[in-house]
N, C-alpha and C positions, 0 to 999 in steps of 0.2 A: 535098657537090654545092653551091651557092655560085651564086644566077642572077639576074640582070638584071630588070626589066620596063619598062619602059618606057609610062609612062600622065600623062594631062595631069588636073591642075583643075577645077572646074567653070568657069572661066576661063579656061582655056586653059596656067594653067602649069604649063610640065615635071616631072615629078617620076617618082623614080626609089623603084618599089620591088623591093624583094628579095625571094627562097626561099631557104633556108638547109641545107637536106635533100632529099631526095628526095620523092617524095608519096606516104601512106600507102598501107602492102602488104598488100592482101587486098578494094582497093573491086572488087565487079565492075563490068562495063563495063555505061557506061548508067551509073551511081550518083558521086555528089562528095563525101568527105569534107567534116567539116562545115566552118564556111569560117572561117580567126581571122582576123583583124586586128589589130597591133598598133606602138602610136605609142606613142614615143618621150617627151621630154618637152622642153624650152624648152634648148637648145646639145644636143642629143643624136639621135643618127641612128640608122638600121637596126638595124645595126650590133649597138648595149647589146643586143640580142634576141635573138641568135645563140645560145646559149645554151639563152634557152630556146623560140624558134621547132626548133632539133631534136628540142626532147622532145615539141615537140607536137605533129611533124611525125610521129607514130606513130601518131597516131589522126588529125589532124587540115588543113589544107590552112591554108599557114598563110602569113600573106606580114609581113608588115613592112615601114615606110614611112616614106623621107625624108619630114615635111614641105618643106614650102617654106620657104626659105632656111637648109637645114642639107643636112648631107649632100652627096647626087649630085645634090639637088634643084636644081630654079630657084632662084636667090635677085634679083628684079625689086627693083632698089634704091627703086622707089617704091613698092613691095609691090603690093597691101595685108595687109597681115599683121597682121588682125582678129580677132576672133575667128570669124565669123560665113565668112571666108575661110577657115580651117582645121576650123570644120565640113563645110562646103560640098566642103573637097577630098574629107575622108576620105568625103562623101558621094558621092562621085564614081567614088573609087576604088573604093569597093565594088560602085558596080554594075559598069563596067568589066571590072575583073575575076571578077564575075558567082560572089561570096562570100557575099554576102545570102540568107537570113541569116543572118549568122555573130555572135561571141562576138569583141567588142572586149575589147582589153585595152590599157590606158592607163599611163603613167606619170606625175603633174604635170602639164603645161599638156598633155598627148594625152589622160590623163583625164578630162581636164574636156573636151578636144573631144568624150571618146567619150560624156558620158551626157547633154552638148548633142544628140547626131546622135539618142541612143541615144530622147529629148524630141520631138524634129523628126520620126522616120523611126520608130517604133516595128517595121515595115515589117522594116527591113533586121539590124535589133540584138535576139536570138535571147537572149544577156546581157550582163553588161557586169565587168572584174574595175577596182577601180578603186585606183592605186599611189598611195601619201602624195601625195594633190591635196587641199588646206580650197575646203570651200564660200564662207566667213569671206572678205569682206574684210578688208585685208589692208593699205588703205588707201597715201595720197601718201608716209608713210618710209619704209614698207619699198621701193617704186619707185626713191625718195630711195639709200636703202645700197646698192641693186642699182646703180646707179651709179657713187658711187663706189669699189665693189666693183670692176668691170668697169673704173675708170680707177688701179685698183691691182691691175694686173696687170701685170710687168716682162716688156716684151713688149718685144724679140722674145727667146724663150731660143734659147740656143743648140742643144741639147741636148733629148730625146728624157727622156729622164734627169736634166734639170732641169723640163722638163714634170713630169714625174709627180713631182720633187721638193715643189718648192715650190703644187703644188696636193693634197696626198698629207700633205705636215707642214709646210712655211713659212706657207702662206700663214694671215693672225692670223683668221680667222674660223674656222675649226678650232679644238674644244678638244679633242679628243684627235689623234695620225699616223689615217689613214686609206688606206693602202695603197692600196682598189680606188678609194678619188673620186681621185686620180692617176694611176690606170692606164684611167680613165672619161673623163678631161681629154687623155690623149695618144691617143685616138681622135679627138680631134674637130681634131686639131690639120695643119697637110699646111706644108712643107718651100717657103720660099719664100727669095731669094737674100740675106736676112740673117740668114734663123734659122726656128726656128719659132713658127706665128701661128698663132688659129685658123680654119679652115674658114668659118666665118661669119662675116656683120656685127654687132657689139658695138652695135648702132645696132640695126640689124633685132631686134636681141633685147630693146633696151628699149619698143622700139617694139610691138612682142608682145606683153608681159606691161601692160603699160600698159592696151590689148583686153583685161583682165579682173583686174588686182588692186584697181581702185578699185572694182567691184560683187562683193555679194555672189551666191550659186550656190545658194541653197535652192530656189529658186521651180521650177525642171530639174530638180534632181534628183526631186522631188518628182511631177514627171512621169515619169518612168522605172519601165516598169512592167515590164520587162524582172526575171531572179534575178540580184542585182546582189553585188558580192564585195568587200569596205572591206580594203584591205588596209594596215594600217601597221608602218613599223619602230619598234622603242621608241624611238631616240635619230632618230624621224626630225622633218620637221616640222609632220609631223598628231599634233595629240597624239588622248591620247586617248579623252576626254571632248566633241571634237567629232566622233571617231571613229564612234564609240556614238551622238553623235546622227544623225550622215550615216545611218546603219541606223536609228534609228527613223525620220527623217523617208522613207526607203526605202522603195514597196510590195510592195517583197520582201528589203530587203536583210538581208547576212551581216554580221559579220564575223571581221577574224583579226591576228595581227600578226605578229614576226617576229620573234624577239629579238636583241642586238648586230647588226642592222641598222640603217643611218640611213636616211637620204631616199631611197639608191641600195638600193636594197631587193635588187632583183632582183640586182643589181654586187656589195650587199654578205655574205650570205649566198642561190645558188642553192639550195643545199640546202635550208635551208630557206623559201624562197620556193616550188620545188613543190611541195611538201610541204604548203601551205594551197593552190596554184595549183589545183595537179592534179582534185585528190577534187573542186574544186566541179566541177569542167568536167562529168568526168564524172559527177553527177549531173543537169545541166542540156544538155550539147553532147556525150549518147556517143555513139560514133562507127560 
């Protein structure tokens, strides 16, 4: 079962949320299963969480959100694509879908949104899972590298096989082939008259990234009072030392890492991802 839920963000932007499995069995009439909101990273979409949402749905009411500018949600040309806008959208969705207090599971940009919301509205968040997102400032050089990377994409792609090959094998930024990365990007392409192009605006993605890349986010992390699991892939972007420092800063932080996973932890090693997240959830959000 896949169900689309049409909702809106804080400023009226149209958002698409998704359920990828039937509600949990055994929930008594008048009761609700613990809510989980899944937030993808920059360039991602809700469907990247489909496998996670399915096993979560055995015990939880799991909803994945296409954030503004992504997936099937509205992509306003003028934005805003700011931290405030993304956090306010997640806050509005939790309230309108009556999911809170919920577990927030976020990857990369979605993880930052999750912990910023948890710091701002602790009443809406019972626990957090932060997947491969740094708290340190990345700086102007990182943003320039992303601009150059976007410019290097050989658009349009003639076929989806070409998408998978370029992002999974041929991208000069890859140290070694990652087929799962090719699959990830194939999900965010749409066929146009001239070939396959991303469903998002690369300019909008740079604007979204600009809103966090120059700043550190340690202070907000320290304000998160709920249980929080920090997960990294051994070959991801979040280094072990920084991840462990994030756990130290968090009042109720825990640490986990997934072997042989890159930045796309839940995509690279779904079984390893589940093996660290599921026990954490059983302790902090029992069904």
